[in-house]
N, C-alpha and C positions, 0 to 999 in steps of 0.2 A: 415462614423462616423456620428453620429446623430448630426443635427446643434441644436443652443439654442432654435431655432424657433420651433423645433418639437412639434407637437401636441401629445396629449394625445394617448396612444395605442388603437388601436381598440380591442373589446373584441375577445379573441382568446379561442377556444373551445379546450380543454384538449386531446380530441380523434384525434384533426387534427393534432396535433404537430408530427413531425417525429424526429427532433433533435434540439436542443438548438442553433446550428450554422445555421440551416434553418430559426429558429425563428428570430434569429438577423438580418439575410441577407435580410428577406422578410418585417420585420416591420419598420425598421429604426427608432425605437420610441425613447423617452426620458424615458419611463417608461417600467416596466415588468409586465406580466400578474400577477393577484393576485396569484394563486395558486403556485408561485414560492416565494411569500413572507414567511418569516422566523416569526415565533413567536419569540420577541424580547429577550427572554433569552439567546437565542442560541448564540447572538453576544453580550451579555452584560457586560461580564467579562474583565476585564481592562486587556490591553497587557503590558508585563513586559520590552519588549525591544527585540533586536537582540540578538540571541544566537551563532553566528558564532564563538564568542572568547571564549564561555564558552564549548560547546560540544567538547567532547575529539575527538582528531585526533590519529587515529591508521595508523602507517606506516607499511603496510602488508609486504613489501619487507625484513624487519627484521625477519618477522615470518618465512620466506622462506631461508633466506641466511645470517641472522645476527647471532653473535656470540652466545654463550648460554647465557650470561648474558645480551644480547640486547633481546633476545626472551624470558626470564623471565622477563623483563622490560615490554615487550609490552603486555604479560600474564596478568602482572598484570594491566596494563592500561585499558586492555579489562574488567578485573573483575570489575574494579571501574566504567567504563562506562556504563556496563550491569545492575548494580546494583544502581548506583547515577542517572544515565539519561536514560536509556533503549534505546540508540540510540549514533551513533558515524559516524563520518567521518573517509572513507578510503582513503589513499594515495598511490601512487606508485603500484597501481594493473595493471592487463593486460588488462583491458577493455578501450582499447584506446580512445582518445577523438575524432578521425576520425569515429570510429566505432560508438560512441554514436550518434555523430551529423548525421550520416547515418540513425541510427534508428528514431531518432526525425524526420528527413526528409521522411523517409518512412511512419511514422505514419501520418504526415500531409498530404501526398498524399492521404492516405486512407480516413482520414476525409474531404478532398477536392473533393471526388466521389460525383457523382449524388446521390441525396437521394434513386433513385429506385435500384442503384447498391449496397449501402449498405443495403437495406432492405433484401437481401436475406442472410445477415449474421446474422439478428436478432435471437437472442435465448431467450428462457424464463426461463430455467433451470440452476442452478449452475453448472450441470454436463454437460452443452452443451460444446463441445470442442471449439468452437468458438462462442462469443457472443458478437453482437455489439448492443449497446442501447443508451439511453438518460436518463437524471436525472428524467423525469417524467415517473414514471411506473404505469398505471393504476390498477395493480394488487396489489399494496402496498399503505397503507395509508399513506400520507404526504409526498412522494416521490418527493420532490420539489427540485432537486439538480441542479445547474447550471453548467451542464457538460454533456458531451457525453462521450462515453467510447468504447473500444474495447477491449476484454479481450481473450486470447488463451491458450490453453493447449501447454507446451513446453517440458514436461518431466513427465513420461518416454514415453509418445507419443508426436509426435510434431504435432502441427495443426495451420496453418494459413489461411487466406483468399488468393486466387490465384490473387489478383489485390490488389496495384498496382504491376507492374513488378519489380521484384527483391526484393520484401518485405520478401518473405520467407527465402530466403538466409540471408539476412541482420538480419533477426529477430533470425534464427538458431543459427549464430555466437554470436550474442549479448547474447543471453540466455546461450549458452555454455559458453562463457567467465565469466558471473556473477555466475553461477554455480561454476564455479572453485574457484573463490574467496571465495564463502560460503564455500565450503570443508575446503579449509584452515582457516577459522575462526572457524568453527565449532569444529575443531581438538583443537585450541587454547582455545576455550570457555570449552572444555570439561577437559583441564588441569585446567582452572582457577578455575573449580569447585571442583578441588581434585580428578577427575576421569581419568580413563585411556583415552588416546589421540582419540580412535574411539568410545569411549561411545556413544556420540549422534548420531553420523551415524549409529551405531548398533540399538539402542534404536528406532530410527526412520526409520529403513529400507531405509536410505537415497540413496540407489543405486537406488531403485525403487520411491524415493521420489517424490512427486507431485510437478510441478513448474508451476506457472502461468505467464504468460507475459500480463501487462496490462497497456493501455495507457489511461488518463484522459484527457479530452479536455474541457478547460474552456473559452470559447468567451467571449470579452469584455460585461460587463454588464452595461447599463446604469444607474441602481441603486444598487451599489454593496453593500450599506449598509442595503440592504433588502433581499438579496439572500447570498447562500451560494453553492461553489462548492461541498464540501462533510463535513458534522458535525461530531464532535468529535466521534472518534471511535478507537477500535484496532484492528490489524491486527491478522488474523489467521496463523498459521505455526510458524516456527522457527526463522526466519530472513526474512526481506523484504530489498531489494536494491532499491535504488531510485536515478533517476537522472530527470532534466527538462530543458527547453530550456532557462534557464536564466531569465525567469520572476517569480519574488516572490508570495509567496500566502501560503506557506506550513507554519503552526502553531504546534509547541510541546506543551505539558503541563509538566511543572517540577515543583516540589514543590507547587502546586496547583495555579501555573501562567502561562500563556501562553506567548510563546516567537515565534518571527518571526524566520524562518531557511531561510536563501539564500545559497542555495547550489553551491559553487564555480565549475567553469568548470575542467573537468577530476577529480572531486571527485565523489565517490559513498557515499551516504548518507544511512546508515545502521540502522534498526530498529529492536529491540527485540519484538517478536511477543508472542502470547499467548500460543503456545505450547512448546517455550523454557522456558516460565515463569512456565508452567506445570513440564516439566522436572527437572528444578532447584528447585521445591517445594517453588517457590516464592523469592528465592534469587534474581533471575534476573527478574525485571518485564517489561511485554510489555507497550508499552509507547502509550499515549493519543495522536492523532494528527488531524488536521482537515486542510481542503483548502478553502481559503478565494478567491473571485473574484475581479476584478478590472474594470475600466471603460477606462483604457488606452491601455492594450496590452492583447492580447490572450495568455493564459498559458497553456503550455502542462507537464504533468509528466509522466514519464514511470516507473512502478514499477513493478518488478519480486519477487513474494512471493515463498518462498523455503520452502517447507513443508515436513513431514512425507508420508510415502508410505499411499496410501487412505484407506487402509483396516488395519492400525497399529493404535494401541490404545497407547495413550501416558500417561505416569503415572510418578509421582516423582521418581527419582532415590532413590533406597533403601537406599545409602549412605548418603542421604541428608535428610532422616526422621528418626526422633526420636519416635521409635516405642511405647516409654512409654507415650508421651503425643501429638504427631500429630493424627489427626483425618483426614481420606482422605477429601481434601477440592475441589478437581478439578474433572471436567467431565471425566467419564471413558466410553468414546465412540469411535467408530472410527473416523479417520480425516473426512472419507466421510459424516458420518452421522452428524458429528459436521458441515460440511459445509453445507448440507442440512436443518439442524436444524437453522442455522445463516441464510441463504436465507429467509425462511418462517417466520423470525421473532420470531420463537418458543423457540430460545436459546438465553436468555437474557444476559448471561455471561459465562465465563470458569468455573464458580464455580458449584459445584454441588447442593447447596441448590436451586439455581437459576433454574437448570435444572429440578429439582424434582418440584419445585413449577410451571413450563411451561408446565410439563406433567399434573399436577393436573388441571391447567387452561383448 
């Protein structure tokens, strides 16, 4: 930890940076390089408070083994959660606390590898099956996020680094258990929309659905008010499941106000993502969220993005469209193309008008 007498940071050239973790460990400074400084508006909005007592809690065991009345009640709660908040907490699931802790520990071991060892997993394209990187990306303007990351394809093909030892086995089981939870939720969400139980799975070709396992690593930051882990954004896919190492930093936007979200142990935090919003024709909204950093403890979050098959085009369910008044509002491209456009910055949002404008640009 930097002492109160630390001197101003020596100039650091962006091209010499390997990871934020290495930067923190090598400089020991009380200030951060200028290219991690945010423009003020990104952190200028007031915080409404903590959301743990406000975000809906879904007992998934009742969807599996509850009475018809209990199942109906949970489906109603899911509908309200997806339409009002765009997120919810899942309890009594089969992703055990011991498995989650093992996954967090394995990712920590990966981030603790020597920089040269991690370099072999550096990827540049969104479709690289293993991609390790940092918040500073010289190929993108203003990519000054205070985080390191590792992203791996988990389904339908499974890819992970071959180190540290045991990482692959833990990641495979963790991804599989999360996917099983999501399948249960998607059936209930289909019902909550008034559709047949398997509608979302069929529309998304979920048997071949793209699942991405990602860990974001946020080292302690000497000037957290000047930096950000990840700025406000929406997730691609149908649902994102999220856990963390117990250090807070996640914020969600609800009714134009930001709320802190502290994820309790053994709870899955689930976010509605863009392609579920598209399928529901806007009835269920993907949620804006961001990650802040702090100067006290390293934070790690592990997210699993659960999406359609890569070559699937997601459209609003016909049953949810008023053909007389509704105009196509959402992007009609394959999920693969959506990811590629998003990565290059050419996809401004999931809305058709924005995509058409980006093509014109």
